[in-house]
VEXDO-539745 format. One record per residue (C-alpha): x, y, z. Coordinates in steps of 0.1 Angstrom, whole numbers, plus 5000, padded with zeros to 4 digits. Example, Ala and Ser with C-alpha at 12.3 -4.5 7.8 and 13.67 -1.06 7.14 Angstrom:
512349555078
513749895071
//
This chain:
616309338197
613909148174
614008818155
614008868117
614508508105
614508148117
615807858097
615207498109
616707178095
615606838108
613807008138
610806798149
608206828120
610507018097
613106888073
613707238061
611807548072
612907908066
610808208077
612308538067
611308908072
609608838105
607909158117
606509258150
603708998147
603608648133
600508428132
601208058128
598307838117
597707498102
595907168109
596306958140
599706788146
601406998118
604107148141
602707478154
603907408189
607207268177
607907578157
607507788188
609607538207
612607618185
612707968201
612207818236
615107578229
617407868224
616108028255
616607718276
620207688264
621008048274
619108078306
620608038341
620407678352
619807558317
622307478290
622507268258
622506928275
619607008299
617507158271
617806838251
617106628282
614006818289
612806738254
613506368257
616906368239
617906398203
615506128190
612606338201
613706668184
615206518152
612706518124
611306168118
611206238081
615006308080
616906038062
620606098054
621406428071
622006348108
622306698122
619606918137
620207278129
618707608141
619707938128
618208278137
618908638127
618108938149
618309308146
619109558174
618209918170
618710018206
620810318215
620510438179
623010168168
621509928143
623309588146
622409268128
623208938146
623108578134
623408268155
623607908141
623707588161
623907228147
624206918168
624206538165
624706228185
628206078188
628505768166
630505558190
631505548226
629305738251
626805848224
627006198237
625106488222
627806698205
627807028187
628706998150
628607368145
628207688165
628708018148
627908388155
628008688132
627609048139
627009278109
628308988087
631608968107
632108628122
632708638159
632708268167
633207958146
633207608162
634507348163
637807528167
641307388174
640707348211
637507158204
639306918181
641806848209
639106798235
635806668221
634106708255
634107078249
631507018222
629006908248
628407278257
627707578237
629607908241
626208068243
625607938278
629108018291
629608378304
633308338302
633008258264
630008468252
631208818260
631408928224
627908818217
626308838251
623509068238
622008778219
622408538248
620608788270
617908828244
617408448242
617108428280
614308688280
612008498256
608608438273
606308148265
602708128277
600107858274
598307908307
596307598319
593607738342
593107398361
596707428374
595807758391
592507638404
593707308418
597107358434
597706988441
597906908404
601407048398
604807078415
605207438425
608607378439
610207278405
612907508393
612407418356
610507618331
606907708339
605207708305
601707628318
601407908344
601807688375
603707968392
601808248375
600308378408
603808368424
605208578395
602508838401
603308858438
607008888430
606409198409
607109528428
603909658444
603409978424
603909798391
601709508402
598909728412
599009938380
598909628358
596009478378
594109798373
594609788336
593609418334
590509488355
589409748329
589609498302
587909228322
585009458330
584309458292
584909088286
583508958319
580409148329
579909178366
583609158376
585309438395
588009508421
590609268408
593309238435
595908998448
596308848483
597908578504
596108328525
597008208560
599507968546
601208238526
599908108492
599208378466
595708438452
593808658428
590508798440
587608988424
584109098432
581208958411
577909138412
574908918415
571308918428
572308978464
572609338476
576309288485
578409148457
580408828464
584208818465
585708518447
589208368443
590908228412
589607878418
586108018412
587108218381
586108078347
588807928325
588408218300
588808478327
592008318339
593408278304
592608638296
594308758328
597408558319
597508698284
597109058295
599709018322
602208868298
601709148273
602309408300
605309228315
608609308296
609609388261
611209058249
609808818224
606508678236
605308328223
601608268227
600107928221
596407938210
595508248230
591908208219
591207898240
588207938264
587408288251
584108398235
584308448197
583608818200
586608858224
588808648201
588008888172
589509168192
592708988203
594909098174
594109458179
594509428217
597909258213
599009518187
598209818210
599909668240
603009538221
603609868203
603910058236
606909828244
608109778209
607609408216
607509118192
604808858194
604608518177
601408318182
599907988171
596207958164
593407748151
590908028153
589008168123
587808458144
591408588149
591708638111
588608858110
590909138121
591509338089
594709468102
596409128098
598509128066
599208818046
602908858052
602208818089
600608478085
602608148083
600807838070
602007498080
601207208057
602006848067
603206608040
603406278059
606806118055
608206438039
607606648070
605806988072
606307278048
606207638060
604907918037
604008278041
600408348031
601708648011
603808417988
600908177979
599308237945
596008107957
595908347986
596608647963
593908527939
591308487966
592208827982
591708987948
588308827946
587409017979
587708718002
589008788037
591808598054
589208458078
587508288047
590808188031
592708038060
590207758068
590207648032
594007608032
594407448066
591507208069
592506838070
592006658038
588606478038
587606628071
584006628060
584006248064
584306288102
580606358104
580006008089
582005828115
580105578136
//
């Protein structure tokens, strides 16, 4: 199942953002603080509602409540709304799904977070429409979605299952190198790779070994001198990654992840995520800590690995080097443009007249994107003293 559309209203930076015809890849780019992470978070929010141990109220609480997710530029319209469309071609049966969720804060009383709308369609036939008569008799029911309730989502469980499987990765190498920096006992989401080594260890041994061999082949290209990538446990039972680094001594030295470079750890995390599963994968700035020549190859690498699993990947990036890949099409690129008190607008590069004109003049996306996403008057930063 793949996401084909996402429509946001009053979500974080966006008063109204509608991205349609989403394909297997989507590259989100724009200046700092324009909402790239917040756009990815809309998918994560749906995942957090549907996942075991999550739910609507917990998902909002984890984000600081309604005031943190409602667009600051919103004026009269009090609801936050997320709508997605998905298509499912598994088992030779093409089905189109649509899920819409709106919510607001109670005006009086306990000021609870309440659903103002929850709807589900399958092939344009409506399966769920809330609030219903029972909701009107008992407003407390509107503190939960039917999406999160297995006794209520049977008709549309395929999309609940798909939301649960969404994977987000923004691995922070320091959290792997210095184990005391983070709580590894927490049962909440692990967006920054705190439990990445544990997830590797929990993977069945044949699969784990096969993936590490594939990753090692890539690392031998990107990280000269590295070989024999394996996993292990220390005397306390804590998981580790190990590799051999060739150096001037006759016998190469074995190192653990706390001696790996940040770029090596981030590349291992990226490759593992691409090899692990077939659900939507959200990547936040995968170019961080990587050499420009490696970054240039990321789109092609991601494409080859995701095609083997028919997987969808949505990533955010600041990198010019990523757009040097000639296989990236303008319809795969989303440009975010902040407008201060009016929020951020979202546009496909393929729909912009200036992009079409520049492409016709033989400019590449790598030359066009920085022109369109650079902060206004950024050249003045060099004059700052």
